[in-house]
N, C-alpha and C positions, 0 to 999 in steps of 0.2 A: 504494500500500500504506500504509494508516494504521498498520500495525504499526511502521513506521519512526518515525512521530511519537510513538507510545506509548513506544518504547524511548528516544527522545530525552528525553521527559518523565521517564521512569523513571530515566535516567542523571542528570539534574539533581537529582532528589530524593535519590538515593543519594549523589551527590557532596556535597550539603549535609549529610547525616547524617554522612558520613565526616569532613568537615572539622570539624563541631561536636564530634566525639568524638576528634579527633586520630588518625584511622586512617591507617596507612601503605598498606594495601591492603584490598580487599574480596574475600572468599573465595567467598561464595555469596549468592544472592538467592532468595527464595521468593515467588512471586506466585500469586494465585488469579484465574482467568479464568472468568467465567460463560459457559455454553454459548450464551446469547443475547446476549452482548456484541458479537458481530460480529468478534471477534478470532480469527484462525487461529493456534493454538499453534505449528504448524510454522513459519509465517512470522515469528512473534514470536521464536522461537529463532534463526532465520536472521538476523533483524535484530540480535539481541543479539550474535551472533558477529561481525557486521560492525562494530558501533559500539563494542564494548568495547575494541578494540585501542587501545593507547597512551593508556589512561585508568587511573584507580585501580582499575577493574574488569577489567583485562586478563586476569587469571587466574581471574576469578569464573565459577562455573557458575550457570545459571538453572534453578531448579526450578519447573515450572508444574503447578499443580493445577487441574483442571477442576471447576467447580461446576455441579451439575445444576440445571435450572430447577425451581422449586417455587412453588406458589400457595397463598394462604390467604384465608379468608373475611375481609372487612373488618369484619364484626360480631362473630362469635364466635371467630375465629382458627382454625377448623378447617382442616386441610390438605386441599387439593383434589388428588386423584390425577391424574397426567398422563393426558391423553386424555379426561377427563371434561369436561362443560360447565363453564365457569368461573363457576359460580353455586353457592352453598352448598346442599347437599341438605337441611340442617337448617333454616336460617333464611331462605333464598332471596336473601340479599344477594350482590352480585357478588364474585368473587375478585380478588385483587391479587397481582401477582408479588412474591414475598418473597425470592427469591434466583435467581441465574442470569444476571444482567445486569452483574455487577460486574467491575471490574478493580482488584485490591488488591495492594499491596506489603505482604506479611505479615511478612517477616523479612529482615534484613541481617546477615550474618556478616562481621565485620571483624577485621583484625589491628591491635591497638592496643597500643602500648608501655606497660609498667608497669601492667598491669591484671591 
């Protein structure tokens, strides 16, 4: 399960941000997972529950937003509708994936003293 390695990397990133901001705890994380990223949201949540124990993220929830795959023309930028041939009907250039393969840490909510 590569979700475990993703959570490990996520935890390192969060711990670095928490330390840099003097946080005493992390309350919530928000991540975006593209539908073509190869990440199973259920397995990611399960891995999060396992790895957050006895860390600064012990009480933190994990909010996962799934990002739909979208394609755009490389020339004119026209969005190509799902299910269409991945070629622009206007200019004939090939389409490129514009979203849906990402794994992004979007937000960290932390408990910080004196802020």
